[in-house]
C-alpha positions as CSV (number, residue, x, y, z in Angstrom):
1,M,73.4,52.9,-4.3
2,T,74.5,51.5,-0.8
3,N,74.6,47.8,0.4
4,A,73.6,47.9,3.6
5,A,73.1,44.8,6.2
6,P,69.2,44.9,6.5
7,A,67.2,42.4,9.0
8,Q,66.9,39.1,6.3
9,P,63.6,37.3,5.9
10,A,62.8,34.6,8.5
11,A,64.7,31.2,7.2
12,R,65.9,27.8,8.8
13,A,68.2,28.8,12.2
14,A,72.0,29.9,10.6
15,T,74.2,27.1,10.8
16,L,77.8,26.8,10.1
17,P,78.5,23.6,7.4
18,D,81.7,21.3,7.7
19,F,82.8,18.8,5.5
20,D,80.6,16.4,6.3
21,A,77.9,18.8,4.6
22,V,79.8,18.8,1.3
23,L,80.0,15.1,1.1
24,A,76.4,14.6,1.8
25,A,76.1,17.2,-0.6
26,A,77.5,16.0,-3.7
27,A,76.0,12.3,-3.1
28,R,72.8,14.4,-3.4
29,I,73.1,16.8,-6.2
30,A,75.0,14.0,-8.1
31,P,71.7,12.7,-9.9
32,H,71.7,16.2,-11.4
33,A,74.7,18.2,-11.7
34,H,77.7,17.7,-14.0
35,V,81.2,17.0,-12.6
36,T,82.6,19.3,-15.1
37,P,85.8,19.5,-16.5
38,V,89.7,20.4,-15.2
39,L,90.8,22.6,-18.7
40,R,94.9,23.6,-19.4
41,A,96.2,26.0,-21.4
42,H,99.6,25.9,-21.8
43,S,99.7,29.7,-23.4
44,L,97.9,30.8,-20.7
45,D,100.6,29.4,-18.1
46,A,103.5,31.3,-20.2
47,L,101.8,34.2,-19.4
48,A,100.9,34.0,-15.8
49,G,104.6,32.4,-14.9
50,C,102.4,29.4,-12.9
51,E,100.5,26.2,-14.2
52,L,96.9,26.4,-14.1
53,H,94.2,24.6,-14.0
54,F,90.5,26.0,-14.5
55,K,87.8,24.0,-12.8
56,A,84.9,24.6,-15.6
57,E,81.9,25.9,-13.9
58,H,80.7,27.6,-16.2
59,L,80.0,24.3,-18.1
60,Q,77.7,23.7,-15.2
61,R,74.0,23.4,-15.2
62,A,72.1,26.6,-15.8
63,G,75.7,27.9,-16.4
64,A,77.3,28.8,-13.2
65,F,78.7,26.9,-10.0
66,K,75.3,27.9,-8.1
67,F,73.4,25.3,-9.5
68,R,75.6,23.2,-7.3
69,G,74.0,25.1,-4.1
70,A,70.7,25.5,-5.1
71,C,70.5,21.7,-6.2
72,N,71.5,20.7,-3.0
73,A,68.7,23.5,-1.0
74,I,66.2,21.9,-3.2
75,W,66.7,18.5,-2.5
76,S,67.2,19.2,1.3
77,L,63.7,20.6,1.6
78,T,61.1,18.2,3.6
79,P,58.0,17.2,1.5
80,D,56.0,20.0,3.4
81,E,58.7,22.2,2.5
82,A,58.8,21.8,-0.9
83,A,55.2,22.2,-1.4
84,R,55.3,25.6,-0.3
85,G,57.8,26.3,-2.6
86,V,61.0,28.5,-2.8
87,V,62.0,32.5,-3.0
88,T,65.3,34.2,-3.3
89,H,66.6,37.4,-4.3
90,S,69.2,37.2,-7.3
91,S,70.5,39.4,-10.1
92,G,71.1,36.5,-12.1
93,N,73.3,33.0,-11.8
94,H,71.6,32.5,-8.5
95,G,67.9,32.7,-9.7
96,A,68.5,30.9,-12.6
97,A,69.8,28.2,-10.7
98,L,67.4,27.8,-8.2
99,A,64.5,27.8,-10.4
100,L,66.5,25.2,-12.6
101,A,67.1,23.1,-9.5
102,A,63.3,23.6,-8.3
103,R,62.3,22.2,-11.5
104,T,63.7,19.0,-11.0
105,R,61.7,18.2,-8.0
106,G,58.7,20.1,-9.4
107,V,59.1,23.1,-6.6
108,A,57.4,26.3,-7.2
109,C,60.5,29.1,-7.4
110,H,59.6,32.8,-6.9
111,V,62.7,35.4,-7.4
112,V,63.4,38.8,-6.5
113,V,65.2,40.5,-9.7
114,P,66.8,43.8,-8.8
115,E,66.2,46.9,-11.3
116,G,69.3,46.7,-13.6
117,A,69.9,43.1,-13.6
118,V,71.6,41.3,-16.8
119,A,68.5,40.9,-19.5
120,A,70.0,37.7,-20.7
121,K,70.3,36.1,-16.7
122,V,66.8,37.2,-16.0
123,A,65.5,35.7,-19.1
124,A,67.0,32.7,-18.0
125,I,65.5,33.0,-14.6
126,E,62.2,32.9,-16.6
127,A,62.3,30.6,-19.1
128,Y,63.6,28.2,-16.5
129,G,59.5,28.6,-14.3
130,A,60.5,31.1,-12.0
131,V,58.0,33.6,-11.0
132,L,59.5,37.0,-11.3
133,H,59.3,40.0,-8.7
134,R,60.6,43.2,-9.8
135,C,62.3,45.3,-6.9
136,A,64.8,48.4,-6.5
137,A,68.1,48.2,-6.9
138,T,68.9,47.7,-3.6
139,I,70.2,45.0,-1.1
140,A,67.9,47.0,1.6
141,A,64.7,46.1,-1.3
142,R,66.0,42.8,-2.3
143,E,65.4,41.4,1.4
144,A,61.8,43.6,1.7
145,K,60.5,42.0,-1.1
146,C,62.0,38.3,-0.1
147,A,59.9,39.0,3.1
148,Q,57.1,40.2,1.3
149,V,56.4,37.4,-0.9
150,Q,57.7,34.9,1.8
151,A,55.0,36.1,3.9
152,D,52.0,36.1,0.6
153,T,52.9,32.7,-0.3
154,G,54.9,30.5,2.8
155,A,57.6,29.9,0.5
156,E,60.7,28.2,2.4
157,L,64.2,31.0,1.9
158,V,66.9,29.4,-0.1
159,H,69.1,32.8,0.5
160,P,71.8,33.2,-2.6
161,Y,75.1,32.5,-0.2
162,T,74.4,32.9,3.4
163,D,72.4,29.4,3.3
164,S,74.3,26.5,4.8
165,R,72.4,24.3,2.3
166,V,74.0,26.0,-0.3
167,I,77.4,26.8,0.8
168,A,77.9,23.0,1.4
169,G,76.4,22.5,-2.7
170,Q,79.1,25.3,-3.6
171,G,81.6,23.2,-1.8
172,T,81.9,20.2,-3.9
173,A,83.3,22.2,-6.7
174,A,86.7,22.4,-5.3
175,M,85.9,18.7,-3.7
176,E,85.6,17.3,-7.3
177,L,88.6,19.8,-8.3
178,L,91.0,18.1,-5.2
179,A,89.4,14.7,-5.2
180,N,91.8,13.1,-7.3
181,D,94.6,15.6,-6.9
182,T,95.4,17.6,-3.9
183,A,99.3,19.5,-5.0
184,F,97.5,22.9,-5.8
185,D,100.4,25.3,-4.1
186,A,97.0,27.7,-4.3
187,L,93.7,27.8,-5.2
188,I,91.5,31.2,-6.3
189,V,88.0,31.5,-6.3
190,P,85.9,35.1,-6.6
191,V,84.2,36.5,-4.0
192,G,80.9,38.2,-3.9
193,G,78.7,37.4,-0.7
194,G,80.9,34.3,0.5
195,G,78.9,31.2,-0.6
196,L,81.5,29.6,-3.3
197,A,84.5,31.0,-1.1
198,A,83.3,29.3,2.2
199,G,82.3,26.2,0.6
200,T,85.8,26.0,-0.7
201,A,87.5,26.7,2.0
202,L,85.7,23.5,3.8
203,S,87.1,21.2,1.0
204,V,90.2,23.4,0.6
205,A,90.8,22.4,5.0
206,A,89.8,19.1,4.5
207,L,91.2,17.7,1.1
208,S,94.2,19.6,0.7
209,P,95.2,21.7,3.5
210,R,98.5,22.8,2.5
211,T,97.0,24.8,-0.4
212,K,97.1,28.6,0.4
213,L,93.3,29.8,-0.6
214,F,93.0,33.3,-2.7
215,L,89.5,35.3,-3.6
216,A,89.6,37.3,-6.4
217,E,87.1,40.5,-5.7
218,P,86.4,43.7,-7.6
219,S,88.1,47.0,-6.8
220,G,85.3,48.6,-6.7
221,A,83.0,46.3,-4.5
222,A,86.1,45.1,-2.2
223,E,84.3,44.6,1.3
224,T,85.3,41.4,1.9
225,W,88.8,43.1,1.7
226,A,88.0,45.2,4.4
227,S,86.3,42.9,6.1
228,M,89.2,40.5,6.2
229,Q,91.5,43.7,7.2
230,R,89.3,45.1,10.0
231,G,88.4,41.2,11.6
232,E,84.8,42.2,11.4
233,R,82.1,42.8,8.8
234,V,81.7,45.9,6.6
235,T,78.6,46.3,5.3
236,E,78.2,49.6,4.2
237,F,79.6,50.2,0.6
238,T,78.2,51.2,-2.6
239,P,79.3,48.6,-5.0
240,D,80.7,49.6,-9.0
241,T,82.1,47.5,-11.2
242,V,81.2,45.3,-14.3
243,C,81.2,42.1,-11.8
244,D,77.7,41.7,-11.5
245,G,77.9,38.4,-9.9
246,L,80.0,39.5,-6.9
247,R,78.4,43.1,-6.2
248,G,76.4,41.3,-3.3
249,T,77.4,41.8,0.7
250,L,79.7,39.5,2.5
251,G,77.5,36.9,4.3
252,D,78.1,36.7,8.0
253,P,78.5,33.0,8.0
254,N,81.0,33.3,5.0
255,F,82.8,36.0,6.8
256,V,83.5,33.9,9.6
257,M,84.0,30.8,7.4
258,L,86.7,32.9,5.6
259,H,88.6,34.6,8.7
260,Q,88.5,31.4,10.5
261,H,90.7,29.7,7.2
262,R,92.7,32.6,6.9
263,A,91.8,33.4,3.2
264,E,93.9,36.0,1.4
265,V,91.7,38.8,-0.8
266,L,93.1,40.0,-4.0
267,K,91.9,43.1,-5.4
268,V,91.5,43.3,-9.1
269,D,90.7,46.4,-11.4
270,D,87.5,45.9,-13.9
271,R,89.8,46.7,-16.7
272,D,92.3,43.9,-15.5
273,T,89.4,41.7,-15.1
274,I,87.9,42.6,-18.9
275,A,91.2,42.2,-20.0
276,A,91.3,38.4,-18.4
277,M,88.2,37.7,-19.9
278,R,89.7,38.4,-23.4
279,L,92.2,36.2,-23.2
280,L,90.0,33.7,-21.5
281,W,87.8,33.7,-24.7
282,Q,90.7,33.8,-27.6
283,R,93.1,31.4,-25.7
284,T,90.6,28.8,-24.5
285,K,87.4,29.0,-26.4
286,Q,85.6,29.6,-23.8
287,I,83.0,32.0,-23.1
288,V,83.1,33.1,-19.0
289,E,81.5,36.1,-17.6
290,P,83.3,39.0,-16.0
291,S,82.5,37.6,-12.6
292,S,84.6,34.7,-13.6
293,A,87.6,35.8,-15.0
294,V,87.9,37.6,-11.8
295,A,89.7,34.5,-10.6
296,L,93.0,34.8,-13.5
297,A,92.9,38.7,-13.4
298,A,94.2,37.9,-10.1
299,V,97.1,35.5,-11.1
300,L,97.8,37.7,-14.1
301,T,98.2,40.7,-12.0
302,R,100.0,39.3,-9.2
303,K,102.6,37.2,-10.8
304,D,105.3,37.4,-8.1
305,L,103.0,35.9,-5.9
306,F,102.0,32.5,-7.7
307,A,105.7,32.7,-10.3
308,G,106.4,28.6,-10.1
309,Q,103.9,27.4,-8.5
310,R,100.6,25.0,-9.4
311,V,97.6,27.1,-9.1
312,G,93.8,25.9,-9.4
313,I,91.2,28.7,-10.5
314,V,87.6,28.0,-10.5
315,L,85.7,29.5,-13.8
316,S,82.5,30.4,-11.8
317,G,80.2,31.2,-14.5
318,G,79.6,32.1,-18.4
319,N,76.0,34.4,-18.6
320,V,77.1,36.7,-20.3
321,D,74.6,39.6,-22.4
322,P,75.9,39.4,-25.8
323,D,74.5,42.4,-26.7
324,A,76.4,44.0,-24.1
325,L,80.0,43.0,-25.0
326,P,80.9,45.2,-27.4
327,E,80.4,48.1,-24.2
328,L,82.1,45.8,-22.0
329,F,85.4,44.9,-24.3
330,A,85.4,48.3,-24.7
331,R,86.3,49.2,-21.2
332,G,89.0,46.6,-21.2
């Protein structure tokens, strides 16, 4: 599979959100989203050689940070837009988050799901009330199916990571982390399409500009790393990673924001990600998915970079298919 960047379905004009948009999102989602805790594990500090603070977004509603952006998008809709419903494409977490957020407002939700998506995540999307639309496992197929559903229903597109409302909502996770504690030398988040990363960049720049932003990315889907190295988006790549939530193509507005912020990307092998996931399960008793554990793996494989520092890590999600665990851990 090659992830090219095809023309996207019609949506409202892409704009780059600012920190005021993050603040507005925080107020908008407050009645619906959880303020997630910050967790510590001294045994992991000892292993990493630095002080780790985990923002526990796997404990967010729908099991991932994605609910923040989805909720902000849903509650930003005008009454006319809400009446027509929403549509998106997703391999899991965004689809589930949008379906749940739509349910909080009584909005119809359509989710285009690619073949091969994690079964537990697809089940969650359906359980939250979305109408599922299947497609082939390519970005081009997702976008084409989204366009078809949008044309048939008149639904508003809520893109998983390029929508400015989604980006602003995702930025509220780092905003919460930094609101009462800005003494971080580094903050690390996973990166796929770049919604969380771009939103985090807004909060870091506004609340703690001295904090260095790092992006953890699977080596088998490292187009963000390549894009930052070239200074332009790389969109032709074939993802090969167990981090199913990080296989998307970095969005154009996301790239612009991350490039402006000079975020640094750290590539991580899947074997190290699975090892980090196992450690998190054992040492913190928290269930996180590979797309989340990649951030801790980035620290553990680059101890020289973070030695003695105070490091924030966003644990982005905890939606794991239990049936896949034996094979997953065997790979680690």
